[in-house]
Residue frames as qw, qx, qy, qz and C-alpha x, y, z in Angstrom:
[[0.789, -0.357, -0.241, 0.437, -30.03, 12.11, -15.19],
 [0.100, -0.991, 0.064, 0.063, -28.39, 15.31, -13.72],
 [0.446, 0.695, -0.479, 0.297, -24.79, 16.31, -14.04],
 [0.881, -0.379, -0.211, 0.191, -22.39, 14.53, -11.72],
 [0.018, 0.871, -0.389, 0.300, -19.78, 16.26, -9.58],
 [0.930, -0.249, -0.162, 0.218, -16.82, 14.57, -7.99],
 [0.051, -0.916, 0.375, -0.131, -13.61, 15.60, -6.36],
 [0.919, 0.090, -0.241, 0.299, -10.14, 14.08, -6.16],
 [0.271, -0.917, 0.265, -0.121, -7.29, 14.84, -3.83],
 [0.750, 0.310, -0.476, 0.339, -3.62, 14.01, -3.32],
 [0.570, -0.759, 0.149, -0.279, -2.37, 13.54, 0.23],
 [0.553, 0.369, -0.637, 0.390, 1.21, 12.79, 1.34],
 [0.683, -0.659, -0.226, -0.221, 0.47, 11.53, 4.87],
 [0.076, 0.722, -0.582, 0.367, 4.06, 11.46, 5.95],
 [0.195, 0.275, -0.901, 0.275, 5.00, 8.04, 7.25],
 [0.771, -0.207, 0.098, -0.595, 1.71, 6.27, 7.98],
 [0.413, 0.293, -0.854, 0.124, 3.34, 3.23, 9.72],
 [0.737, -0.447, -0.490, -0.130, 1.79, 0.69, 12.05],
 [0.429, -0.806, 0.282, -0.293, 2.39, 1.48, 15.72],
 [0.664, -0.542, 0.514, 0.028, 5.56, -0.06, 17.37],
 [0.870, 0.333, 0.241, 0.271, 7.21, -0.94, 14.00],
 [0.394, -0.608, 0.280, 0.630, 10.69, 0.35, 13.36],
 [0.645, 0.669, 0.307, 0.206, 11.28, 2.08, 10.01],
 [0.354, 0.874, -0.184, 0.279, 14.11, 4.03, 8.33],
 [0.757, -0.582, 0.195, 0.225, 16.79, 2.33, 10.39],
 [0.144, 0.801, -0.550, -0.186, 20.45, 2.85, 9.54],
 [0.741, 0.304, -0.592, -0.090, 22.38, -0.11, 8.21],
 [0.258, 0.241, -0.805, 0.476, 23.75, -0.87, 11.68],
 [0.381, -0.487, -0.786, -0.016, 20.23, -0.98, 13.08],
 [0.246, -0.434, -0.401, 0.769, 20.40, 2.33, 14.87],
 [0.065, 0.155, -0.173, -0.971, 18.51, 5.52, 14.30],
 [0.049, -0.408, -0.862, -0.296, 15.14, 3.75, 13.82],
 [0.332, -0.124, 0.083, -0.931, 11.87, 5.67, 13.95],
 [0.244, -0.323, -0.909, -0.103, 8.62, 4.33, 15.28],
 [0.398, -0.472, -0.068, -0.783, 5.26, 5.33, 16.71],
 [0.067, 0.050, 0.869, -0.488, 4.18, 4.38, 20.19],
 [0.020, 0.555, 0.827, 0.085, 0.42, 3.59, 20.51],
 [0.053, -0.775, -0.330, 0.536, -0.32, 7.16, 21.74],
 [0.057, -0.510, 0.369, 0.775, 1.61, 8.83, 18.88],
 [0.053, 0.140, 0.855, 0.497, -0.10, 6.60, 16.28],
 [0.011, 0.672, 0.724, -0.153, -3.49, 7.43, 17.74],
 [0.027, -0.746, -0.096, 0.659, -2.76, 11.20, 17.56],
 [0.087, -0.259, 0.631, 0.726, -1.53, 10.81, 13.96],
 [0.063, 0.404, 0.873, 0.264, -4.74, 9.06, 12.99],
 [0.029, -0.760, -0.505, 0.407, -6.77, 11.85, 14.60],
 [0.029, -0.622, 0.188, 0.760, -4.97, 14.56, 12.66],
 [0.086, -0.068, 0.803, 0.585, -5.08, 12.67, 9.39],
 [0.037, 0.517, 0.853, 0.058, -8.77, 11.95, 9.78],
 [0.006, 0.780, 0.319, -0.538, -9.56, 15.51, 10.65],
 [0.031, -0.468, 0.454, 0.757, -7.69, 16.63, 7.55],
 [0.065, 0.192, 0.893, 0.401, -9.73, 14.18, 5.41],
 [0.047, 0.700, 0.665, -0.254, -12.88, 15.79, 6.78],
 [0.012, -0.719, 0.051, 0.693, -11.65, 19.26, 5.83],
 [0.038, -0.253, 0.710, 0.656, -10.77, 18.01, 2.28],
 [0.614, 0.352, 0.532, -0.466, -13.98, 15.95, 1.86],
 [0.329, 0.446, -0.620, -0.556, -12.89, 14.55, -1.47],
 [0.915, 0.090, 0.047, -0.390, -14.66, 11.57, -3.08],
 [0.937, 0.187, -0.132, 0.264, -11.35, 9.96, -4.13],
 [0.266, -0.899, 0.348, 0.004, -8.13, 10.44, -2.13],
 [0.862, 0.329, -0.280, 0.266, -4.78, 9.21, -3.36],
 [0.529, -0.813, 0.244, -0.007, -2.28, 8.89, -0.52],
 [0.652, 0.511, -0.487, 0.279, 1.53, 8.58, -0.47],
 [0.095, 0.449, -0.708, 0.537, 3.83, 7.25, 2.25],
 [0.836, -0.248, 0.124, -0.474, 1.41, 4.57, 3.37],
 [0.054, 0.490, -0.869, 0.038, 3.63, 1.79, 4.69],
 [0.091, 0.038, 0.981, -0.169, 1.01, -0.69, 5.89],
 [0.321, -0.350, -0.675, -0.565, -2.45, -1.75, 4.82],
 [0.427, -0.541, -0.685, 0.236, -3.58, -2.01, 8.45],
 [0.197, -0.360, -0.191, 0.892, -2.61, 1.60, 9.13],
 [0.176, -0.056, -0.413, -0.892, -4.60, 2.76, 6.09],
 [0.416, -0.452, -0.746, -0.258, -7.65, 0.74, 7.26],
 [0.354, -0.514, -0.522, 0.582, -7.31, 2.30, 10.77],
 [0.059, -0.169, 0.059, 0.982, -7.27, 5.75, 9.14],
 [0.321, -0.274, -0.612, -0.668, -10.49, 4.99, 7.12],
 [0.468, -0.527, -0.705, 0.080, -12.15, 3.78, 10.36],
 [0.303, -0.394, -0.340, 0.799, -11.02, 6.85, 12.32],
 [0.081, -0.050, -0.314, -0.945, -12.39, 9.05, 9.64],
 [0.414, -0.408, -0.686, -0.438, -15.76, 7.35, 9.82],
 [0.468, -0.504, -0.602, 0.407, -15.76, 7.66, 13.67],
 [0.196, -0.271, -0.126, 0.934, -14.97, 11.36, 13.53],
 [0.209, -0.199, -0.495, -0.819, -17.64, 12.01, 10.92],
 [0.489, -0.518, -0.684, -0.158, -20.26, 10.29, 13.12],
 [0.435, -0.428, -0.462, 0.643, -18.97, 12.04, 16.25],
 [0.094, -0.176, 0.054, 0.978, -19.26, 15.44, 14.64],
 [0.407, 0.563, 0.588, -0.415, -22.64, 14.75, 13.22],
 [0.113, 0.496, -0.459, -0.728, -21.44, 15.36, 9.59],
 [0.810, 0.386, 0.256, -0.359, -23.14, 14.16, 6.42],
 [0.232, 0.636, -0.682, -0.277, -19.95, 13.07, 4.70],
 [0.963, 0.099, -0.151, -0.201, -20.05, 9.54, 3.22],
 [0.661, -0.535, 0.502, 0.159, -17.52, 6.95, 4.36],
 [0.258, 0.582, -0.687, -0.350, -14.82, 5.56, 2.05],
 [0.941, 0.054, 0.186, -0.278, -16.20, 2.15, 0.75],
 [0.871, 0.381, -0.172, 0.258, -12.96, 1.38, -1.13],
 [0.404, -0.833, 0.377, 0.026, -9.80, 1.14, 0.90],
 [0.937, 0.299, -0.027, 0.178, -6.83, -0.15, -1.04],
 [0.354, -0.814, 0.411, 0.208, -3.10, -0.23, -0.26],
 [0.839, 0.485, -0.198, 0.148, -0.24, -1.00, -2.63],
 [0.716, -0.600, 0.184, 0.305, 3.00, -2.04, -0.77],
 [0.150, 0.846, -0.485, -0.164, 6.47, -1.06, -1.74],
 [0.964, 0.203, -0.172, 0.031, 8.16, -4.06, -3.50],
 [0.436, 0.604, -0.494, 0.449, 11.50, -2.87, -2.20],
 [0.567, -0.575, 0.370, -0.459, 10.56, -3.66, 1.41],
 [0.819, 0.098, -0.561, 0.075, 12.47, -6.61, 2.86],
 [0.767, -0.534, -0.270, 0.230, 14.02, -7.85, 6.09],
 [0.609, -0.073, -0.056, 0.787, 17.16, -5.73, 5.52],
 [0.099, 0.333, 0.158, 0.924, 15.53, -2.55, 4.43],
 [0.077, 0.329, 0.673, -0.658, 12.50, -2.79, 6.62],
 [0.322, 0.717, 0.613, -0.081, 9.09, -1.36, 5.68],
 [0.263, -0.046, 0.336, 0.903, 9.03, 1.12, 2.83],
 [0.336, 0.419, 0.249, -0.806, 6.53, 3.78, 1.76],
 [0.227, 0.299, 0.852, 0.364, 3.75, 2.54, -0.49],
 [0.231, -0.138, -0.275, -0.923, 0.48, 4.07, -1.78],
 [0.167, 0.359, 0.825, -0.403, -3.15, 4.18, -0.64],
 [0.201, -0.254, -0.493, -0.808, -6.49, 4.88, -2.18],
 [0.164, 0.369, 0.727, -0.556, -9.75, 5.87, -0.43],
 [0.165, -0.066, -0.505, -0.845, -12.79, 6.19, -2.62],
 [0.467, 0.265, 0.512, -0.670, -16.56, 6.69, -2.33],
 [0.660, 0.484, -0.250, -0.517, -16.91, 5.73, -5.97],
 [0.973, 0.059, 0.221, 0.008, -16.67, 2.22, -7.50],
 [0.073, 0.744, -0.625, -0.227, -13.13, 1.18, -8.46],
 [0.965, 0.145, 0.053, -0.214, -13.34, -1.99, -10.52],
 [0.883, 0.267, -0.110, 0.371, -9.63, -2.26, -11.31],
 [0.256, -0.916, 0.310, 0.012, -6.43, -1.36, -9.50],
 [0.918, 0.220, -0.106, 0.311, -2.95, -2.30, -10.57],
 [0.454, -0.813, 0.214, 0.295, 0.57, -1.60, -9.42],
 [0.705, 0.636, -0.150, 0.275, 3.65, -0.67, -11.46],
 [0.408, -0.844, 0.343, 0.058, 7.06, -0.93, -9.80],
 [0.594, -0.283, 0.675, 0.335, 9.18, -3.92, -11.02],
 [0.615, 0.711, -0.021, -0.339, 9.59, -3.08, -14.71],
 [0.364, -0.490, 0.725, 0.318, 12.55, -5.42, -15.36],
 [0.603, 0.331, 0.717, 0.116, 10.51, -7.23, -17.98],
 [0.404, 0.726, 0.354, 0.428, 10.24, -3.98, -19.90],
 [0.472, -0.510, -0.182, 0.695, 12.74, -1.50, -18.44],
 [0.227, 0.965, 0.039, -0.128, 12.99, 2.21, -19.24],
 [0.744, -0.129, 0.293, 0.587, 16.13, 2.41, -21.43],
 [0.285, 0.942, -0.080, -0.160, 18.00, 5.19, -23.14],
 [0.882, 0.006, 0.198, 0.427, 20.99, 4.25, -25.31],
 [0.472, -0.263, 0.216, 0.813, 23.83, 5.95, -27.03],
 [0.167, 0.539, 0.542, 0.623, 21.45, 7.45, -29.63],
 [0.292, -0.890, -0.287, -0.199, 20.14, 9.69, -26.77],
 [0.207, 0.737, -0.396, 0.507, 23.71, 10.48, -25.47],
 [0.460, -0.521, 0.550, -0.464, 23.36, 8.31, -22.38],
 [0.483, 0.065, -0.871, -0.060, 23.55, 4.70, -21.27],
 [0.349, -0.212, 0.467, -0.784, 20.58, 4.34, -18.98],
 [0.514, -0.198, -0.784, -0.286, 18.35, 1.47, -17.82],
 [0.391, -0.255, 0.477, -0.745, 15.68, 1.55, -15.00],
 [0.435, -0.082, -0.874, -0.199, 14.30, -1.79, -13.91],
 [0.389, -0.541, -0.701, 0.253, 12.76, -0.95, -10.46],
 [0.113, -0.754, -0.108, -0.638, 10.99, 2.23, -9.33],
 [0.109, 0.269, -0.628, 0.722, 11.78, 3.58, -5.87],
 [0.368, 0.187, 0.634, -0.654, 8.10, 3.48, -5.03],
 [0.336, 0.347, 0.840, 0.247, 5.12, 1.99, -6.89],
 [0.245, 0.043, -0.221, -0.943, 2.77, 3.68, -9.22],
 [0.348, 0.332, 0.811, -0.334, -0.96, 3.02, -8.76],
 [0.208, 0.006, -0.531, -0.821, -3.26, 2.79, -11.67],
 [0.232, 0.314, 0.816, -0.426, -6.99, 2.67, -10.85],
 [0.111, -0.291, -0.612, -0.727, -10.05, 2.64, -13.01],
 [0.074, 0.274, 0.599, -0.748, -12.90, 4.63, -11.39],
 [0.055, 0.567, 0.731, 0.377, -16.55, 4.68, -12.39],
 [0.042, -0.034, -0.154, 0.987, -17.75, 8.30, -12.39],
 [0.393, 0.521, 0.606, -0.454, -21.34, 7.65, -13.50],
 [0.506, 0.687, -0.073, -0.517, -23.20, 8.42, -16.79],
 [0.940, 0.306, 0.109, 0.101, -21.35, 5.41, -18.26],
 [0.403, 0.800, -0.346, 0.278, -17.97, 7.20, -17.94],
 [0.866, -0.400, -0.055, 0.295, -14.88, 5.73, -16.35],
 [0.174, 0.918, -0.327, 0.142, -11.58, 7.52, -15.63],
 [0.865, 0.039, -0.308, 0.393, -8.10, 6.17, -15.22],
 [0.305, -0.918, 0.169, -0.190, -6.47, 7.70, -12.11],
 [0.747, 0.264, -0.416, 0.446, -2.73, 7.45, -11.48],
 [0.508, -0.854, 0.094, -0.058, -1.18, 7.89, -8.05],
 [0.779, 0.367, -0.248, 0.444, 2.54, 8.41, -7.97],
 [0.477, -0.854, 0.160, 0.134, 5.28, 9.35, -5.45],
 [0.748, 0.569, -0.207, 0.272, 8.51, 9.91, -7.40],
 [0.741, -0.114, -0.290, 0.595, 12.02, 9.89, -6.00],
 [0.254, -0.932, -0.136, 0.222, 12.77, 12.85, -3.74],
 [0.385, 0.843, -0.268, 0.263, 15.63, 15.38, -4.25],
 [0.613, -0.682, 0.399, -0.008, 17.49, 13.91, -1.30],
 [0.214, 0.626, -0.727, -0.183, 20.84, 12.64, -2.48],
 [0.984, 0.009, -0.044, -0.174, 20.72, 8.99, -3.50],
 [0.042, 0.710, -0.692, 0.123, 23.82, 7.61, -1.90],
 [0.637, 0.064, -0.768, 0.005, 25.00, 4.01, -1.31],
 [0.731, -0.619, -0.239, -0.161, 23.86, 2.50, 2.00],
 [0.759, -0.532, -0.037, 0.373, 26.25, 3.59, 4.72],
 [0.543, 0.519, 0.044, 0.659, 28.06, 6.12, 2.55],
 [0.418, -0.369, -0.342, 0.756, 29.78, 8.78, 4.75],
 [0.015, 0.170, 0.218, 0.961, 28.44, 11.63, 2.66],
 [0.390, -0.590, -0.637, -0.307, 24.99, 10.81, 4.10],
 [0.490, -0.649, -0.391, 0.431, 26.19, 12.46, 7.36],
 [0.170, 0.960, 0.111, 0.192, 26.25, 16.31, 7.06],
 [0.423, -0.852, 0.268, 0.151, 29.26, 16.73, 9.37],
 [0.790, -0.103, 0.429, 0.426, 31.52, 14.89, 6.93],
 [0.147, 0.798, -0.146, -0.565, 31.29, 17.78, 4.41],
 [0.461, -0.040, 0.756, 0.463, 31.57, 15.49, 1.43],
 [0.357, 0.588, 0.146, -0.711, 30.05, 17.98, -0.90],
 [0.317, 0.392, -0.641, -0.579, 31.02, 16.48, -4.23],
 [0.048, -0.098, -0.994, -0.021, 29.70, 13.06, -3.27],
 [0.234, 0.485, 0.641, -0.547, 26.52, 14.66, -2.13],
 [0.345, 0.543, -0.226, -0.732, 26.26, 16.48, -5.41],
 [0.218, 0.183, -0.890, -0.356, 26.68, 13.17, -7.21],
 [0.079, 0.276, 0.912, -0.292, 23.88, 11.75, -5.03],
 [0.309, 0.544, 0.271, -0.732, 21.66, 14.60, -6.07],
 [0.359, 0.408, -0.572, -0.615, 22.28, 13.84, -9.68],
 [0.092, 0.001, -0.996, -0.013, 21.54, 10.18, -8.93],
 [0.227, 0.460, 0.694, -0.504, 18.17, 11.17, -7.46],
 [0.379, 0.565, -0.099, -0.726, 17.39, 13.39, -10.49],
 [0.279, 0.279, -0.806, -0.441, 18.21, 10.64, -12.95],
 [0.016, 0.201, 0.965, -0.169, 16.03, 8.13, -10.99],
 [0.281, 0.545, 0.443, -0.654, 13.13, 10.64, -10.74],
 [0.346, 0.494, -0.409, -0.685, 13.41, 11.26, -14.50],
 [0.186, 0.077, -0.951, -0.237, 13.29, 7.56, -15.26],
 [0.111, 0.371, 0.846, -0.368, 10.27, 7.15, -13.02],
 [0.337, 0.545, 0.123, -0.758, 8.52, 10.04, -14.73],
 [0.327, 0.358, -0.666, -0.567, 9.15, 8.40, -18.05],
 [0.074, -0.108, -0.990, 0.044, 7.69, 5.15, -16.70],
 [0.240, 0.498, 0.580, -0.599, 4.60, 7.01, -15.52],
 [0.355, 0.510, -0.229, -0.750, 4.26, 8.70, -18.88],
 [0.220, 0.148, -0.896, -0.357, 4.46, 5.31, -20.66],
 [0.041, 0.320, 0.914, -0.245, 1.74, 3.96, -18.40],
 [0.285, 0.547, 0.252, -0.746, -0.40, 7.04, -19.19],
 [0.326, 0.404, -0.523, -0.676, -0.03, 6.62, -22.90],
 [0.032, -0.026, -0.993, -0.113, -1.21, 3.03, -22.62],
 [0.088, 0.552, 0.787, -0.262, -4.64, 4.13, -21.49],
 [0.131, 0.716, 0.169, -0.665, -4.87, 7.52, -23.19],
 [0.010, 0.365, -0.589, -0.721, -3.62, 7.19, -26.74],
 [0.382, -0.018, -0.675, -0.630, -6.50, 6.74, -29.18],
 [0.239, -0.348, -0.884, 0.201, -8.79, 5.89, -26.22],
 [0.284, -0.648, -0.252, -0.660, -11.95, 7.54, -24.92],
 [0.680, -0.642, -0.347, 0.070, -12.36, 8.60, -21.31],
 [0.040, -0.926, 0.245, -0.283, -10.54, 11.01, -19.09],
 [0.786, 0.041, -0.421, 0.451, -7.15, 10.50, -17.35],
 [0.337, -0.895, 0.095, -0.275, -6.17, 12.03, -13.97],
 [0.726, 0.175, -0.451, 0.488, -2.71, 11.95, -12.46],
 [0.423, -0.856, 0.055, -0.293, -2.13, 12.86, -8.78],
 [0.895, -0.225, -0.212, 0.320, 0.68, 12.61, -6.35],
 [0.368, -0.850, 0.246, 0.287, 3.89, 13.85, -4.84],
 [0.813, 0.541, 0.019, 0.212, 5.97, 14.23, -7.90],
 [0.676, -0.533, 0.074, 0.503, 8.88, 15.89, -5.94],
 [0.380, 0.047, 0.316, 0.868, 9.34, 18.57, -8.58],
 [0.216, 0.450, 0.137, -0.856, 7.78, 21.86, -9.58],
 [0.648, 0.553, 0.446, -0.273, 5.12, 21.95, -12.25],
 [0.495, 0.829, -0.196, -0.168, 7.50, 23.37, -14.80],
 [0.394, -0.570, 0.702, 0.165, 10.31, 20.96, -14.18],
 [0.354, 0.362, -0.732, -0.456, 11.39, 18.60, -16.91],
 [0.016, 0.042, 0.986, -0.158, 10.11, 15.58, -15.02],
 [0.345, 0.470, 0.531, -0.616, 6.70, 17.19, -14.62],
 [0.442, 0.549, -0.287, -0.648, 6.64, 18.15, -18.30],
 [0.159, 0.178, -0.944, -0.227, 7.50, 14.50, -19.25],
 [0.180, 0.273, 0.890, -0.317, 4.45, 13.30, -17.30],
 [0.377, 0.602, 0.330, -0.622, 2.07, 15.86, -18.77],
 [0.638, 0.395, 0.553, 0.362, 3.33, 15.55, -22.32],
 [0.253, -0.113, 0.251, 0.928, 3.99, 18.16, -24.99],
 [0.369, 0.708, 0.321, -0.509, 1.68, 20.88, -26.21],
 [0.672, 0.429, 0.440, 0.413, 1.55, 21.00, -30.02],
 [0.273, -0.107, 0.199, 0.935, 3.18, 23.81, -32.01],
 [0.292, 0.556, 0.424, -0.653, 0.49, 26.45, -32.44],
 [0.412, 0.559, -0.311, -0.649, 0.92, 26.55, -36.21],
 [0.184, -0.141, 0.958, 0.169, 0.78, 22.83, -36.75],
 [0.413, -0.160, -0.642, -0.626, -1.92, 21.18, -38.86],
 [0.640, -0.331, 0.179, -0.670, -5.16, 20.55, -36.89],
 [0.944, -0.025, -0.311, -0.108, -4.82, 16.76, -37.29],
 [0.573, 0.271, -0.554, 0.539, -1.35, 16.95, -35.72],
 [0.193, -0.389, 0.409, -0.802, -2.63, 19.03, -32.86],
 [0.818, -0.254, -0.057, -0.512, -5.39, 16.55, -32.17],
 [0.863, 0.076, -0.466, 0.181, -2.80, 13.77, -31.83],
 [0.293, 0.316, -0.512, 0.743, -0.98, 15.82, -29.24],
 [0.459, -0.335, 0.169, -0.806, -4.11, 16.83, -27.41],
 [0.840, -0.145, -0.449, -0.269, -5.18, 13.16, -27.21],
 [0.823, -0.184, -0.427, 0.327, -2.45, 12.46, -24.70],
 [0.204, 0.433, -0.300, 0.825, -1.56, 15.86, -23.21],
 [0.448, -0.609, -0.613, 0.230, -2.41, 16.55, -19.56],
 [0.040, 0.705, 0.006, 0.708, -3.07, 19.90, -17.95],
 [0.277, 0.015, -0.639, 0.718, -2.20, 21.23, -14.50],
 [0.255, -0.721, -0.640, -0.066, -5.29, 21.67, -12.32],
 [0.368, -0.646, -0.239, 0.625, -3.60, 24.40, -10.33],
 [0.197, -0.169, 0.348, 0.901, -2.50, 26.38, -13.41],
 [0.088, -0.451, -0.696, -0.552, -5.95, 26.08, -14.95],
 [0.321, -0.747, -0.543, 0.211, -7.51, 27.34, -11.79],
 [0.330, -0.523, -0.015, 0.786, -5.16, 30.32, -11.68],
 [0.127, 0.122, 0.524, 0.833, -6.10, 31.30, -15.27],
 [0.271, -0.602, -0.595, -0.459, -9.75, 31.66, -14.19],
 [0.496, -0.775, -0.359, 0.157, -9.16, 33.40, -10.76],
 [0.030, 0.961, -0.159, 0.225, -7.46, 36.46, -9.36],
 [0.018, 0.632, -0.710, 0.310, -5.09, 34.69, -6.91],
 [0.935, -0.289, -0.110, -0.177, -4.41, 31.46, -5.07],
 [0.188, -0.695, 0.679, -0.143, -1.76, 29.81, -2.97],
 [0.955, 0.123, -0.204, -0.178, -0.73, 26.43, -4.05],
 [0.065, 0.605, -0.739, 0.290, 2.37, 25.87, -1.82],
 [0.924, -0.194, -0.244, -0.224, 2.36, 22.21, -0.85],
 [0.882, -0.155, -0.206, 0.395, 5.81, 21.93, 0.73],
 [0.024, -0.943, 0.247, -0.223, 8.23, 24.08, 2.72],
 [0.926, -0.155, -0.072, 0.337, 11.76, 22.91, 3.28],
 [0.614, -0.244, 0.007, 0.750, 14.67, 24.93, 4.67],
 [0.011, 0.569, 0.062, -0.820, 12.98, 28.22, 3.89],
 [0.102, 0.110, -0.653, -0.743, 11.99, 27.26, 0.28],
 [0.575, 0.336, 0.482, -0.569, 8.28, 27.36, -0.48],
 [0.139, 0.259, -0.756, -0.585, 7.30, 25.17, -3.46],
 [0.802, 0.158, 0.133, -0.560, 4.64, 22.97, -5.07],
 [0.063, -0.339, 0.930, 0.130, 5.70, 19.34, -5.24],
 [0.335, 0.283, 0.881, -0.177, 2.19, 17.82, -5.25],
 [0.207, 0.223, -0.423, -0.853, 0.18, 17.99, -8.42],
 [0.577, 0.415, 0.672, -0.208, -3.07, 17.07, -10.11],
 [0.085, 0.312, -0.588, -0.742, -2.93, 16.76, -13.90],
 [0.604, 0.377, 0.623, -0.322, -5.97, 15.94, -16.06],
 [0.379, 0.109, 0.688, 0.609, -6.74, 15.25, -19.72],
 [0.083, -0.046, -0.318, -0.943, -8.63, 17.19, -22.32],
 [0.268, -0.494, -0.796, -0.227, -12.02, 15.68, -21.34],
 [0.336, -0.772, -0.449, 0.301, -12.21, 18.34, -18.54],
 [0.402, -0.173, 0.109, 0.893, -10.19, 21.17, -20.21],
 [0.209, 0.719, 0.404, -0.526, -12.15, 24.36, -20.64],
 [0.175, 0.590, -0.405, -0.676, -10.62, 25.15, -24.08],
 [0.080, 0.005, 0.945, 0.317, -11.73, 21.79, -25.50],
 [0.512, 0.023, -0.097, -0.853, -15.08, 22.29, -27.21],
 [0.753, -0.026, -0.578, -0.312, -15.72, 18.58, -27.16],
 [0.036, 0.312, -0.777, 0.546, -15.05, 18.14, -23.42],
 [0.455, -0.378, -0.798, -0.115, -17.20, 15.94, -21.19],
 [0.464, -0.784, -0.390, 0.132, -17.20, 18.26, -18.23],
 [0.152, 0.842, -0.177, 0.487, -15.29, 20.96, -16.43],
 [0.529, -0.087, -0.522, 0.663, -12.70, 21.55, -13.75],
 [0.239, -0.862, -0.382, -0.233, -14.72, 23.74, -11.38],
 [0.168, -0.895, 0.298, -0.287, -12.10, 24.77, -8.81],
 [0.749, 0.133, -0.526, 0.381, -8.93, 23.68, -6.93],
 [0.459, -0.841, 0.097, -0.270, -8.16, 24.06, -3.29],
 [0.573, 0.336, -0.599, 0.447, -4.88, 23.66, -1.37],
 [0.698, -0.691, -0.129, -0.137, -5.00, 22.72, 2.34],
 [0.675, 0.306, -0.344, 0.576, -1.66, 24.10, 3.68],
 [0.315, -0.830, 0.045, -0.457, -2.52, 25.97, 6.83],
 [0.868, -0.485, 0.063, 0.083, -0.58, 23.42, 8.87],
 [0.775, 0.335, -0.064, 0.532, 2.70, 24.03, 7.01],
 [0.339, -0.908, 0.070, 0.239, 5.35, 26.14, 8.80],
 [0.535, 0.756, -0.291, 0.240, 8.57, 27.62, 7.51],
 [0.869, -0.396, -0.065, 0.290, 11.42, 25.81, 9.31],
 [0.539, 0.466, -0.097, 0.695, 13.79, 28.52, 8.05],
 [0.275, -0.747, 0.138, -0.589, 12.65, 30.60, 11.02],
 [0.188, 0.292, -0.824, 0.447, 14.39, 29.59, 14.28],
 [0.293, 0.055, 0.687, -0.663, 11.16, 29.60, 16.36],
 [0.546, 0.037, -0.493, -0.677, 8.82, 28.10, 13.73],
 [0.707, -0.171, 0.498, -0.472, 6.24, 25.86, 15.33],
 [0.238, 0.264, -0.903, -0.241, 6.42, 22.12, 14.56],
 [0.795, -0.063, 0.203, -0.568, 3.39, 19.86, 14.48],
 [0.175, -0.360, 0.913, 0.085, 4.74, 16.25, 14.87],
 [0.534, 0.256, 0.786, -0.179, 1.43, 14.60, 14.00],
 [0.507, 0.727, 0.103, -0.452, 0.77, 16.59, 10.83],
 [0.811, 0.374, 0.277, 0.355, 1.91, 15.93, 7.28],
 [0.350, -0.512, 0.200, 0.759, 4.85, 17.92, 5.95],
 [0.130, 0.165, 0.630, 0.748, 2.87, 18.40, 2.65],
 [0.441, 0.251, 0.190, -0.840, -0.18, 20.44, 1.81],
 [0.445, 0.292, 0.846, 0.019, -3.06, 18.65, 0.24],
 [0.187, 0.233, -0.373, -0.878, -4.38, 19.48, -3.19],
 [0.397, 0.382, 0.807, -0.214, -8.03, 18.88, -4.16],
 [0.139, 0.105, -0.470, -0.865, -9.76, 19.38, -7.49],
 [0.455, 0.391, 0.634, -0.488, -13.51, 19.48, -8.02],
 [0.024, 0.067, -0.722, -0.688, -14.92, 18.35, -11.42],
 [0.619, 0.351, 0.384, -0.589, -18.38, 18.23, -13.01],
 [0.210, 0.035, 0.874, 0.437, -19.33, 15.64, -15.61],
 [0.395, 0.272, -0.030, -0.877, -21.96, 17.01, -17.90],
 [0.574, 0.245, 0.764, -0.162, -24.90, 14.77, -18.75],
 [0.553, 0.771, 0.109, -0.298, -25.64, 16.76, -21.89],
 [0.193, 0.752, -0.584, -0.237, -22.04, 16.60, -23.12],
 [0.361, -0.227, 0.904, 0.024, -21.71, 12.90, -22.45],
 [0.632, 0.480, 0.570, -0.212, -24.93, 12.25, -24.39],
 [0.440, 0.824, -0.162, -0.318, -23.62, 14.30, -27.26],
 [0.061, -0.581, 0.796, 0.155, -20.45, 12.24, -27.34],
 [0.473, 0.066, 0.875, -0.079, -22.44, 9.01, -27.36],
 [0.596, 0.654, 0.345, -0.312, -24.72, 10.29, -30.03]]
């Protein structure tokens, strides 16, 4: 059997909501957003066209509010592929995980989506963790308990072929937007409540840190002393070198540690696809988000040692990474163009090869 190649991508679709459904309303019911039928149709066209450009076998999506909207996107993609006479395969697996925080008072909330051409025998959601909360006590210098994530984490088992399965995580951590009580006057810029807004920013950071720890715990459950690769994708709302991102990836061992100790660290350490690509190329642009003049990378793909080029016992390789960000504009410029149908994030795609020879060696 020949080597198997597959690709994965992360795609924040920016508010994929059913047409004529109000979302993000203020507490008094005003300020709601919604799509008319025409706007929803245009959004599907743009998103489907972007999926064609990406052409990934597995796409993990964020900000998917409704299962019906995700199914409509998968259907629009198939229509555009056929209309253009392309040879891309449709997505046989279409799965939506709703946000458990959605209710009559809050309205619809952003969930997660998965589109896959490969078999996905298992998908679970992690959001309500009240039965096993993330806690830090006085021994850590804080009094912290997290029982509910702002958005779910998706954990999916994907069959790659050659008898190898991978655990893939899709996450959308809390943004840097200040976390303020509903209706708090500091949420309105013109009130100039700067200290309250700073407190809200700290609240967002603390929540995002707790969510990163919850994600790390879920990764360890399937990675520690287990065989098979792990891949983490999503809008993590922080740069790759941020503490929250480092928590998710895990620690690198001290270079002078005993080999047995290093192996224990490597067993659960994840590597940045973008940074790995940069080490093997002259240049690349991995900007996935532009806000108020700041260019950054908030969307990431991390993977385990099974595809890391410095691991002599790897099962395959990360071949290359691409970032689809031509649609992003810098709103720091007064006359910057604005594409209302497009995502406000760039999409990151990683292409892997699973080696038949290396898999056989591991089995032997």
